N, C-alpha and C positions, 0 to 999 in steps of 0.2 A: 228734796228734789237735789239731784245729780247737777252739779256745775261743773264747767270745763274752762281750762284757761289754755290760750297759746304762751309757748315760752319761745324766744327768740336767742341764741347763742352771739357771743361778742366776738370779738378779733382774738384769733388764737386758733379760731376752730376752723377757719378756711382752709382750703385743699382744692387742687386741679379737680375739674369734672362738677363742680358744685353745682346744683341745679339742672345740669346737662339733659338728664332723663325728663324734668317736667318742660323746656324748651322745646325738644323733640318732640314732644307728647302733646303739648297746648298751644294754639295760636295765643292765647292772652299771655301766658308767660313768654312768648317768644316777643310779643310786643313790650313788655316790660323791659326785656333786654333791649331791643332796638330804640326805645325811648331813651335809655341811659347811654346807650354808644351816641345819639345824635345830641344829647344835652351836653356832655362831657367833653364829646370829639375826640373819642378812640373808641376802639372796639371792645365791648363789655364780654362780648361771647370768648374771644381769645383771651382775655384777661382770665376768666372763669373756667376755660375749658381746655386751654392748653398750657404747657409747661412753660413757666417764665418766672423770672425774678421779681417783678412788679408787685405780682400779689400779696407777698409780705413787707411791701411798704404801707406803711398807716394810710397813705394820701391814696393809695389805689385799694388798699381792703377794706375801707370802710365803704364807697360806695357798690364794691362789688360784692359783699356780705348782705348789703340792705336790698341791693338789686334782687340777689339770690333769694331772700327772704318775703321779698314781697310777690315775686314769681310764684314760687310756690303756695304761700296765702291764697292766689288767685286761683290755683288748681285746687287746692284743699276745700275752699269754700264753694265751689261749683259742685262738689262732690256733696254738698249740705251739711258738713261738718262746719259749725258756726262755734265761735267762743261766746261765753260770758264775760270774761275779762282777760287782760293779756298784760305781760311782762317781759322786760328783755333785759340781759346781761349786759350793762355800758351801752356800746354801739347797738345792742339787739333792741335796744329801748326806743329806738326811731321805726323800726318794724312792728315793733308793738303800738307805738301811735297809730301807725298807717292802719293798723287793724282797728285800732279804737275810732277811727273814722277823722282823727286830728290832722294827720298831714296828707296831702296828694301824693300820689307816684312822683311826680316833678319835684315838687318839694322837699319830701323825705331824700331824694337821691342827690338835689342840689345841696341842701345843708350840708348833709354827711361828706360830701366831696370836700367842701369848704371847711368843716372840721377835722377832716383828716390834712389839709394844707397846714391849717394852723397849728396843730399837735405837732405835725413833722418839723413847722418851723421854730417851735416854741424854746427848744433845750437842743442846743449843740449834741451831736453823736458823742458817746463817750461819756456826759456829764450826767446822765441820770442812771438808773437800775431801779430793778424792780426784784423781790422773792417771795416765795412760797412759806409760810410759817405752816407746820403741820404738826397736829397734837397737840396744841396750846389753847389754853382758855384767852378767849378775846381780853377779858380784865388784865389779865399778865403782859399782854402784848400793847395794850393802850398806855398802861402803867411804863411799861419799859420806854416805849418810844416818846413820852411825854419828857424824858430827860435828855432825848438827843435830838436836836433841832434839825431842821432839814429833811424828816422822814414822816411819811404819814401812813397809815391803814388805806391800802385801796380799795379792796375788796374784802366784804365779809361772806363767803361764797356757803358755808355750811359749817355745822359743828366740826373744829379739827382742821379748817382751812382757811386762811386767813392769809393776803397778800398785802406787802408792804412797798413804798414808793418813795422815792425822793433822789435826792443827791446821790452819787454812786458811792462816795465815803460814808457817808451817813447812814446807807441801807448796811453798806459792810459793818460799820461799828454796830448798828440794832441786832445785826445775826450773830455778833460776836456776844452783844450782850443778851441776848436770849438764851444762847448755848450756856453762858456761865448761869442762866436760871434755870438749867435742867431742860430746855428742850432742845432736842435732839436733831430735830430735820428740819434745816433752813436751806432753802434751795434757791440759788440765784437763776432769775429767768433770762430767756434770749428774747428780749424784747426791744423794740426800735425807740423805746421811750420811758419816760417816768411817770404812766398813765395816772391818771384821779390822784395826783399830787398838787400841792400849793405850787409846785413851780408851773402849773399850766395855768395859773389863775389870769394870767394876762391871755390866754386865747381863749379861755372861757369868754373873759370880757368880750373879745373881738368876736366871737362867735353870738353872743348877746346881740350884736349890732344887726349881724345877719338874721337873728331871729325876730329882732325888732320890724323887719319889713317883710315877714313871713306869716302868711295867713294859716292860722290857727283854727281848724272847724270844731263845732260843738261834737263833744263825744258820743258816740252812740252805745257803748260799753265804756265802764269806769279801766283804768288800768291802773298798775303800781308802779311809784317811781322810785329810780335808783337812791335818790338822796335821801328821802326819807324812809322809802320801805313801805310806805302808807298809799292807801287807795286815793285816786285822783278822779274825780267827777266833773270839776271846773275844767273848763278849757283856758280861762284865766291865768291858771298855774302853771301851764305848759312851758311857757316862754323861760321863766325864771328858775324852773327847775333842770331845764336842758341847760342852760346858761352853767348852773352850780355844778351839773354832773360832771363836766371837765376836770375840773380840780377836786371834786369831793368823794368819800367814798361811796362805793356800790354797796348799799344793803341788800343783796339778794336774798341772805336768808331770811333776813326781817319779811320782805315782801312774801316770799312762801310761807312763812308762819301765818301772816294776815290772811293770806289767800285760802290757808287751812280753816281760821278760825271764820272765815266769812261763807265757808262751805263747799269750797272747791274741792273736789275729789279726783278730777283726772286731768292730768296735765298731758298738752301735747308739745315736742320740743320740734318747731321746724326750723331744718337747715343742716349744716353738716354737724356730724358728730354726736356723742351722747353725753356730752359735760355736764349740762342742766340736769339732766336724766340723773346722772350720779349725784348730784345735787341735792334734788328734790328727795332722793331716797336716804340718804342720811340724815336728812331734815324729819322724814316720817317714811317708815319704812313701810306703812300700810298703803300709801297713796300709789294711783295707778299712773303711771307715767307712759308714754307711747311717743316712738322717735319718727319723725319722717321726714328722711332725708332724700327718698328717691320717689319713682312713681311706684315700684313695686313694692315700698312699704305702705303708700296708700293704698294699694289694691289689697293688701292686706286687711286693712280696717275696712 
């Protein structure tokens, strides 16, 4: 029996105009943007649909992406397309949790807004850095980083693409060490902080206090957690996993492999861009992947 998964992209996929076609076409989508605006005290439509500098600041990116993802999902599900499971890359895990029934619209947006603020404040600008390591085995990167303090693996995205994160000097040292071991492509990333590194442990623990006061509802479908890459069916595990997620590796490749092993054969990426679709195809070329970024994409389906 065919199984479907919803996938939600993370920070870095954002762009002006995301979600606008759904907002214009559907009252439920508009309600999500309106709720976010009222909750956060600024115009979410303007943030997402108009040229501005705020959209690339993590404290704004995070609620903008989650608002967009939930709005799209409401329209998609009204058309009768329902997932059997869900996962998200980093920030996208919150949209996956909404899809799974664990978080309300209000709580998803409220928590990620606070998450963005905590992450923005955790490390002074210029102190941290991230880099993409291409074409290397995970074991080689893990071995190299074990010899360099204050740098961690942030993302296991797909075969041949791993992201490292930490203190700027440590990331640069790791890049040189990897090149000395024959890795030709290590690309420094233009990011606002050292995401998913040990430098954000305090931010994660502070977020844990926010999550402690947040209601997690029973899961109507299972989801796959970033921290472990494994299926989660018990809502009691969610708060701890989201706390750790801030400063732990995102095991997206492992999540997809576990989904495939569980019988998932069709993946729908909801939101801007096609990054996750590319990752899935590198993990399994036979998997069916569909992108839903606009109402036109949904109409084709």
